[in-house]
N, C-alpha and C positions, 0 to 999 in steps of 0.2 A: 519295206516288207522283208526282205532278205535279212536286214540287219536284226530285225526283231526275231525271226526265226533262229539266226545264229545265237543271239542272247538266251533264247529258250532253250537251244540245244546246249549251251554252255551250262546252264543250271540243271538241266536233265543229266548232264554228265557228272556232276557232282552228287545228285541223288543216286545215280547207278553206281558210283564208287562205294558209297555207303552201304547200298544194297548189296553189292557183290561181298563186301566184308562181313556183314551181318549173317548173310546166307551160308556163308563157308564156315563161320563160327558155329551156326545153329546145326548145320549138318556134322560138324566134328563133335560138338555136344551130344547129339543125338546118338552117335555111335558109341560114344562114351558111356552113356546111360544104358545102352542096349547091353554092352559088354561088361559094365561094372568096373571099368578101368578108371584110372586115375585121370585127370583132365588133360590127358597127353594129347588126344586128338582134337580138342578143343583149341589148343594152342597151335597145333598144325593147322587147324582150319583157319584160325586168324592169320597165320603167316601165309598160307595159300590164297586167302582172301586179299590180303594186302598186295601180294604179287600179282594176282590176277587183275585187281583193280588198277595197279600201276601199269600194267601192260595195255589193257583194254582202254582205259580212261585216259591214259597218258598219251596214247595214240590219238585219241579223238581230241584231246585238249590241244595237241601240237597242231592237227589240222585247223582247229578253230584260230589258233593264235596266227598261222599263215594266212587264213582269211582276212583277219583283221589287219595285218600287216601289208597285205595286197590292197586292201581297201584304202588304207592310209596312203600308199604309194600312187594309187589311181587318183585321189583327190588333188595331187599336184602339190609343188612346194608352196609354202606360206610366203608371200612377198611382204617384206618389210619396207614401210615408207620412211625414209630418212629425211 
C-alpha cells in the first residue's frame, strides 16, 4: 500500500511541476496584457516557474528517491546461487 502511495505521489509531483510552470507563465502573461508591455513578464514568469518547480518538486523528488533506496536496502541483499 505504501509503495502504491509513493508511486502516486511521484506522478503528482510531475503534474505539480508542470502546473507551477504554467501558472507562473500565465500570471506573467496577464501582467503583460494589463500593462501593454512586451512579453517580458511572461518570460520572467516562465523562469520563476522553472525555479519554483525545481526547488519544490526537486525536494519532493529527492525525498521519494531516498524512500525508494531505503526500501531497496531494507529488502536485503540478493543472494546468488553459484
